C-alpha positions as CSV (number, residue, x, y, z in Angstrom):
1,K,31.1,-11.1,48.3
2,S,29.2,-9.7,45.3
3,R,30.2,-7.4,42.6
4,K,29.3,-6.5,39.0
5,L,30.5,-8.9,36.3
6,E,33.4,-7.7,34.2
7,I,32.9,-7.7,30.5
8,D,35.9,-7.8,28.1
9,E,36.2,-6.1,24.8
10,R,35.7,-9.2,22.8
11,T,32.2,-9.7,24.2
12,I,31.3,-6.1,23.6
13,F,32.6,-6.4,20.0
14,Q,30.5,-9.5,19.4
15,N,27.3,-7.9,20.7
16,A,28.0,-4.7,18.7
17,S,28.6,-6.8,15.5
18,L,25.2,-8.3,15.9
19,A,23.5,-4.9,16.2
20,V,25.5,-3.0,13.5
21,R,26.2,-5.3,10.6
22,D,26.9,-2.9,7.7
23,I,27.2,0.7,6.7
24,Y,23.4,1.0,6.6
25,D,23.0,0.1,10.2
26,A,25.7,2.7,11.1
27,I,24.0,5.4,9.1
28,V,20.7,4.6,10.9
29,E,22.4,4.9,14.3
30,L,24.2,8.2,13.6
31,V,21.4,9.9,11.6
32,T,18.8,9.1,14.3
33,N,21.2,10.3,17.0
34,A,21.6,13.6,15.2
35,D,17.9,14.0,14.6
36,D,17.2,13.2,18.3
37,R,19.6,16.0,19.3
38,Y,17.7,18.5,17.1
39,Q,14.5,17.2,18.7
40,V,15.9,17.8,22.2
41,I,16.9,21.4,21.4
42,G,13.6,22.1,19.7
43,R,14.5,22.8,16.1
44,K,15.1,21.2,12.7
45,G,18.5,21.1,11.1
46,R,20.8,19.8,8.4
47,I,22.3,16.3,8.6
48,E,25.1,15.4,6.2
49,I,26.1,11.8,5.3
50,E,29.5,11.9,3.6
51,V,31.3,9.0,2.1
52,E,34.9,8.8,0.8
53,R,36.0,5.8,-1.2
54,R,39.7,4.8,-1.1
55,R,41.6,2.2,-3.0
56,E,44.5,1.3,-0.8
57,A,43.0,2.4,2.5
58,P,39.6,1.7,4.2
59,G,36.7,3.9,3.1
60,V,35.4,6.6,5.4
61,L,31.8,7.3,6.5
62,R,31.1,10.7,8.1
63,V,27.9,11.9,9.6
64,R,27.7,15.6,10.5
65,D,25.1,17.7,12.3
66,F,24.9,21.4,13.3
67,A,23.1,21.0,16.6
68,D,24.5,22.2,20.0
69,G,27.5,19.9,20.1
70,M,29.0,17.9,23.0
71,T,31.5,18.9,25.6
72,S,34.2,16.6,26.8
73,L,32.2,16.0,30.0
74,V,29.2,14.9,27.9
75,M,31.4,12.6,25.9
76,E,32.7,11.1,29.1
77,N,29.2,10.5,30.4
78,K,27.6,9.3,27.2
79,I,30.2,7.8,25.0
80,S,32.8,6.3,27.3
81,R,30.4,3.6,28.6
82,M,27.8,1.2,27.2
83,G,24.3,1.3,28.4
84,G,22.9,3.9,30.8
85,R,19.8,6.0,30.7
86,V,21.1,9.2,29.1
87,S,19.1,9.6,25.9
88,G,16.2,11.5,27.3
89,M,13.5,8.9,26.8
90,E,13.7,8.1,30.6
91,S,12.4,11.6,31.2
92,G,9.7,11.4,28.6
93,K,11.4,13.1,25.7
94,A,10.4,12.1,22.2
95,V,13.7,10.5,21.2
96,R,14.8,7.0,20.0
97,G,17.6,6.1,22.3
98,T,17.0,3.3,24.7
99,N,20.2,1.3,25.6
100,S,22.8,4.1,25.0
101,R,24.6,1.7,22.6
102,G,24.2,2.9,19.0
103,A,27.0,5.5,18.9
104,K,29.4,2.9,20.4
105,D,28.2,-0.2,18.4
106,V,29.3,1.4,15.1
107,A,32.9,0.8,16.3
108,S,32.4,-2.8,15.1
109,L,32.9,-1.4,11.6
110,G,36.1,0.4,12.4
111,L,37.7,3.2,14.4
112,V,35.2,5.9,15.4
113,R,36.1,9.5,16.0
114,F,33.8,12.1,17.6
115,E,34.7,15.8,17.0
116,S,32.4,18.4,18.4
117,I,32.3,22.2,18.8
118,A,30.0,23.0,21.7
119,A,28.5,26.2,23.0
120,D,31.8,27.0,24.9
121,G,33.4,27.5,21.5
122,M,35.9,24.7,22.1
123,L,36.7,21.6,20.0
124,H,36.1,18.4,22.0
125,K,37.3,15.1,20.7
126,C,37.2,11.4,21.6
127,E,37.8,8.0,19.8
128,I,36.6,4.4,20.2
129,T,38.8,1.7,18.6
130,Q,37.5,-1.7,17.3
131,Q,38.8,-3.1,20.5
132,F,36.5,-0.7,22.2
133,K,39.2,1.4,23.9
134,F,38.0,4.9,24.7
135,S,40.3,8.0,24.4
136,L,39.4,11.5,25.2
137,W,41.4,14.6,24.2
138,E,41.8,17.9,26.0
139,P,39.5,20.6,24.6
140,A,41.2,22.9,22.1
141,K,40.4,26.2,20.4
142,P,39.3,25.3,16.9
143,T,41.2,27.2,14.1
144,R,39.8,28.0,10.8
145,K,41.7,25.1,9.3
146,I,40.2,22.7,11.8
147,R,36.7,24.0,11.2
148,R,37.2,23.6,7.5
149,E,38.5,20.0,8.0
150,I,35.6,18.9,10.1
151,G,33.0,20.8,7.9
152,I,31.6,23.0,10.6
153,G,32.5,26.5,9.4
154,S,30.7,28.4,12.2
155,G,28.6,27.8,15.2
156,T,28.2,24.4,16.9
157,G,27.9,20.9,15.7
158,T,29.3,17.3,15.7
159,L,31.2,15.2,13.2
160,V,31.3,11.4,13.6
161,T,33.9,9.6,11.5
162,I,34.2,5.9,10.9
163,E,37.4,4.6,9.3
164,L,35.7,1.5,7.7
165,E,37.5,-1.8,7.4
166,K,38.0,-2.9,3.8
167,K,35.3,-5.6,4.1
168,N,32.7,-2.8,4.7
169,R,32.4,-1.8,1.1
170,I,30.7,1.5,0.3
171,P,28.1,1.1,-2.5
172,R,28.1,3.4,-5.5
173,H,26.5,6.8,-5.0
174,D,23.2,6.2,-6.8
175,N,22.7,2.8,-5.2
176,L,23.6,4.2,-1.7
177,K,21.2,7.1,-2.2
178,S,18.4,4.8,-3.2
179,S,18.9,2.3,-0.4
180,V,19.3,4.9,2.4
181,S,16.2,6.7,1.2
182,M,14.2,3.4,1.8
183,L,15.6,2.6,5.3
184,I,12.7,2.0,7.6
185,P,14.0,3.7,10.7
186,L,14.7,6.9,8.7
187,R,11.4,7.0,6.9
188,E,9.8,9.7,9.1
189,I,13.0,11.8,9.1
190,L,13.4,11.8,5.3
191,S,9.6,12.4,4.8
192,D,9.6,15.6,6.8
193,P,10.1,18.5,4.4
194,D,11.5,20.6,7.2
195,N,14.4,18.2,7.6
196,E,17.4,18.4,5.3
197,V,19.4,15.2,5.0
198,V,22.0,15.0,2.3
199,L,24.4,12.4,0.9
200,I,27.8,13.8,-0.1
201,D,30.2,12.0,-2.4
202,A,33.6,13.3,-1.2
203,N,35.4,11.8,-4.2
204,K,33.4,13.6,-6.9
205,G,32.2,16.5,-4.9
206,R,28.5,15.9,-5.5
207,E,25.6,16.2,-3.1
208,S,22.1,14.7,-3.2
209,R,19.2,15.4,-0.9
210,L,17.7,12.2,0.6
211,V,13.9,11.9,0.5
212,S,11.8,8.8,1.2
213,P,9.9,7.6,-1.9
214,Q,6.2,8.5,-1.8
215,V,3.7,5.8,-2.4
216,D,0.3,6.5,-3.8
217,G,-2.7,4.7,-2.3
218,T,-6.2,4.8,-1.0
219,V,-7.0,5.0,2.7
220,R,-8.9,1.8,3.6
221,L,-9.0,2.2,7.3
222,K,-8.3,5.0,9.8
223,Q,-9.1,4.0,13.3
224,K,-8.2,4.5,17.0
225,F,-8.4,1.6,19.5
226,T,-7.0,0.5,22.8
227,V,-5.1,-2.8,23.3
228,P,-7.1,-5.1,25.7
229,G,-5.6,-5.3,29.1
230,Y,-3.5,-2.1,28.7
231,P,-5.5,1.0,29.7
232,G,-4.1,4.1,28.2
233,S,-2.6,2.3,25.2
234,S,-4.0,4.5,22.6
235,V,-3.3,3.2,19.1
236,K,-3.8,5.1,15.8
237,L,-3.9,2.8,12.8
238,V,-4.0,3.9,9.2
239,I,-4.1,1.2,6.4
240,K,-3.8,2.1,2.8
241,R,-4.0,0.1,-0.4
242,A,-1.3,0.9,-3.0
243,R,-2.2,1.4,-6.6
244,K,0.5,-1.1,-7.5
245,R,1.3,-4.3,-5.6
246,F,4.6,-4.2,-3.7
247,P,7.2,-6.8,-4.6
248,R,8.5,-9.1,-1.9
249,E,11.1,-6.7,-0.2
250,Q,14.0,-6.9,2.1
251,D,13.0,-6.1,5.7
252,K,15.5,-3.3,6.0
253,F,14.4,-1.4,2.8
254,R,10.7,-2.2,2.3
255,L,8.1,0.3,1.2
256,G,5.2,-1.9,1.9
257,G,3.9,-3.0,5.3
258,I,2.7,-1.0,8.3
259,L,5.2,1.2,10.0
260,I,5.2,0.9,13.7
261,Q,6.0,4.1,15.5
262,S,6.2,5.2,19.1
263,R,6.6,8.9,20.1
264,H,9.5,9.5,17.7
265,A,11.1,6.2,16.6
266,V,10.0,4.0,13.7
267,H,10.7,0.5,14.9
268,E,9.8,-1.7,11.9
269,A,7.4,-2.3,9.0
270,T,5.3,-5.4,9.2
271,L,2.2,-7.2,8.1
272,F,1.9,-8.6,11.7
273,D,1.9,-12.3,10.7
274,S,4.4,-14.5,8.8
275,S,1.6,-16.0,6.7
276,L,0.7,-12.5,5.3
277,E,4.3,-11.6,4.7
278,N,4.3,-14.4,2.0
279,D,0.8,-13.7,0.8
280,S,0.7,-11.8,-2.5
281,N,-2.8,-10.5,-1.6
282,A,-1.3,-8.7,1.4
283,L,1.4,-7.0,-0.6
284,W,-1.0,-4.3,-1.6
285,F,-1.1,-2.7,1.8
286,F,0.9,-0.1,3.7
287,G,0.3,2.5,6.4
288,K,1.3,3.4,9.9
289,L,0.5,2.3,13.4
290,R,1.4,4.9,16.0
291,C,1.4,4.0,19.7
292,E,3.3,6.2,22.2
293,Y,2.5,3.7,24.9
294,I,5.4,1.6,23.6
295,D,7.8,4.1,25.1
296,D,5.9,4.1,28.4
297,L,6.2,0.3,28.6
298,W,10.0,0.6,27.9
299,N,10.4,3.2,30.7
300,Q,8.3,1.2,33.1
301,W,10.4,-1.9,32.6
302,D,13.6,0.1,32.8
303,D,12.6,1.8,36.0
304,R,11.8,-1.5,37.7
305,Y,15.1,-3.1,36.5
306,A,17.1,-0.1,37.8
307,A,15.3,-0.5,41.2
308,S,15.8,-4.3,41.2
309,E,12.0,-4.7,41.4
310,E,10.0,-7.7,40.1
311,Q,8.7,-7.0,36.7
312,D,4.9,-6.7,35.9
313,E,3.5,-9.8,34.2
314,K,2.0,-7.6,31.6
315,N,5.4,-6.1,30.9
316,P,7.9,-8.9,31.7
317,C,10.7,-8.0,29.3
318,P,11.8,-5.0,27.1
319,V,9.1,-4.2,24.6
320,I,11.7,-3.0,22.1
321,D,13.9,-5.8,20.9
322,P,17.4,-5.2,22.5
323,S,19.1,-7.3,19.8
324,R,17.5,-5.0,17.1
325,K,16.7,-8.1,15.0
326,H,13.1,-7.0,15.2
327,G,11.7,-3.6,16.0
328,L,9.4,-4.9,18.8
329,T,9.9,-8.0,21.0
330,R,7.6,-10.6,19.3
331,D,6.7,-12.6,22.5
332,H,6.0,-9.6,24.7
333,P,2.3,-9.8,25.9
334,F,1.6,-6.3,24.7
335,V,3.1,-6.9,21.3
336,V,1.1,-10.1,20.9
337,K,-2.2,-8.4,21.6
338,L,-1.3,-5.3,19.6
339,F,-0.6,-7.5,16.5
340,E,-3.8,-9.4,17.1
341,Q,-5.8,-6.2,17.0
342,A,-4.1,-5.0,13.9
343,L,-4.6,-8.4,12.2
344,Y,-8.3,-8.3,13.1
345,R,-8.5,-5.2,11.0
346,L,-6.1,-6.1,8.2
347,R,-7.1,-9.7,7.4
348,P,-10.6,-8.9,6.0
349,M,-8.9,-6.5,3.5
350,V,-6.5,-9.2,2.4
351,E,-9.4,-11.7,2.0
352,E,-11.3,-9.1,0.0
353,E,-8.3,-8.7,-2.2
354,R,-8.1,-12.5,-2.6
355,K,-11.7,-12.7,-3.8
356,R,-11.1,-9.8,-6.2
357,E,-8.1,-11.6,-7.7
358,E,-10.0,-14.9,-8.0
359,N,-12.9,-13.2,-9.7
360,S,-10.5,-11.4,-12.0
361,K,-8.8,-14.6,-12.8
362,S,-12.1,-16.3,-13.5
363,D,-13.1,-13.4,-15.9
364,I,-9.7,-13.7,-17.7
365,E,-10.2,-17.5,-18.0
366,S,-13.7,-17.1,-19.3
367,D,-12.6,-14.5,-21.8
368,D,-9.7,-16.8,-22.9
369,T,-12.1,-19.7,-23.4
370,R,-14.5,-17.6,-25.4
371,K,-11.6,-16.5,-27.7
372,R,-10.4,-20.0,-28.2
373,L,-13.9,-21.3,-29.1
374,E,-14.3,-18.5,-31.6
375,A,-10.9,-19.5,-33.2
376,L,-12.0,-23.1,-33.2
377,E,-15.3,-22.1,-34.9
378,K,-13.4,-20.3,-37.7
379,A,-11.0,-23.2,-38.2
380,A,-13.9,-25.7,-38.3
381,T,-15.8,-23.6,-40.8
382,S,-12.7,-23.2,-43.0
383,F,-12.1,-27.0,-42.8
384,M,-15.7,-27.9,-43.7
385,N,-15.8,-25.5,-46.6
386,K,-12.7,-27.0,-48.0
387,F,-14.0,-30.5,-48.0
388,T,-17.7,-30.0,-48.9
389,E,-17.6,-32.1,-52.0
390,E,-15.6,-35.0,-50.6
391,D,-17.3,-38.4,-50.9
392,E,-17.9,-40.3,-47.7
393,P,-14.7,-42.1,-46.8
394,S,-14.5,-45.5,-45.2
395,R,-15.2,-45.7,-41.5
396,D,-12.5,-48.4,-41.2
397,P,-9.1,-46.7,-40.7
398,D,-7.4,-49.9,-42.1
399,A,-9.5,-50.0,-45.2
400,R,-7.7,-50.1,-48.5
401,R,-10.4,-48.2,-50.3
402,T,-8.9,-45.2,-52.0
403,E,-10.7,-41.9,-52.5
404,S,-9.4,-38.9,-54.3
405,L,-9.4,-36.3,-51.4
406,F,-8.5,-38.7,-48.7
407,Q,-5.6,-40.0,-50.8
408,E,-4.7,-36.4,-51.7
409,N,-4.9,-34.9,-48.3
410,G,-4.2,-37.9,-46.1
411,F,-7.1,-37.4,-43.7
412,S,-10.9,-37.1,-43.7
413,L,-13.7,-36.3,-41.3
414,N,-17.0,-38.2,-41.2
415,P,-19.6,-36.9,-41.0
416,Q,-18.6,-33.5,-42.3
417,F,-21.7,-31.7,-41.0
418,C,-23.8,-32.5,-38.0
419,R,-26.7,-30.9,-36.1
420,M,-26.6,-31.5,-32.4
421,V,-28.5,-30.3,-29.3
422,V,-27.2,-29.8,-25.8
423,N,-26.3,-33.0,-23.9
424,E,-26.5,-35.1,-27.1
425,K,-23.7,-37.4,-27.9
426,R,-22.4,-38.3,-31.4
427,K,-19.5,-40.2,-32.8
428,F,-17.1,-38.7,-35.4
429,W,-14.5,-40.5,-37.4
430,F,-11.2,-38.8,-38.2
431,N,-9.3,-41.0,-40.6
432,V,-5.6,-40.4,-41.2
433,N,-3.4,-42.0,-43.8
434,Q,-0.2,-42.6,-42.0
435,K,1.8,-42.8,-45.2
436,A,0.9,-39.2,-46.0
437,F,2.5,-38.1,-42.7
438,P,5.8,-40.0,-42.4
439,E,7.2,-37.5,-39.9
440,V,4.3,-38.2,-37.4
441,S,4.5,-41.4,-35.3
442,V,1.5,-43.5,-34.4
443,G,1.7,-42.4,-30.8
444,D,1.4,-38.8,-31.9
445,V,-1.7,-39.5,-33.9
């Protein structure tokens, strides 16, 4: 006998918790899903991220779009099960969905409710609990009150609500706005002026438009190339040098590094090698690597897996990291070669930056030395002018011979003036009367 393995809710919860760890991961999943839907129907649209903070009860996260909505049948097909090839990528559409997991994985943060008004004019509703139990309601005619409650006053759209557990704290409005604006997977969405993504504070009734920060820089490389061994893998690489060096940033929110994008998804921002991630000379660079072939490799692997066929040695595993720890699977043969090609172009720029910094440091040190010598010259001149009439003191530090200035000042220099040429060596005597400086120890002298 053979049959599919049964998977209990605990296993699903554990896997979902690894993929969606906090409110930011949930926002990424729901906003990209909404944007993908706009992409499928061929238009831009408004996306609302609404948060409600509560003292005694869990906070609430809502993400709302005004696309074509979902019917109960679509909810049954797409939301009631994990996995499946239902996003549209399998048919070549420029969307992000791969594993059909994101909208379900957010249930690891709390109960998730989907409310959608579709083209049939009906309200369709389903829920997923933290125990990953799925419930589907019968379609109903939306009243004005219902439309007002879900925030879709007219037309079609979808509202996804997460009743967050208390441990999933919602940051303050300004902090949340700043952090969401820097999320790497949302970078292209928030940079598009035709998109309207807003953050709504339900407690104070305020709204802020989200736009990715713009970084000024100079284009250092703009090039197309093909990854060796993968015909058709056209890659467009743009590397820029920022006007100001980036700080060491968190992977989730960084502005530096090279964005890796396939047809529509931004997978990660990277400098392609761990040594460069910790190299201050590499922190000047940012840009974009676009390669639609990444989606082709995903679909090729997925097709063979679905048909129970042996995988190609050039594409032996999913090229996009299923765990979502990284954007791309680091040990995939294509990713290894892709990064090698990118490093081949980036490293010389980093080395050039290193030499520039070393030369600059040398100039600074030379300038500092010159200033110190000038200060020494002034001090020496002042010292010699002060003691020009001093008689020559004893060359014996232990001598008991007394001399007016030596006894008065407690020290003397002999000789006071000296002409020297380069590479010549001369001895000087600096005599100190220890009794004149009782606070200074012999060791200090």
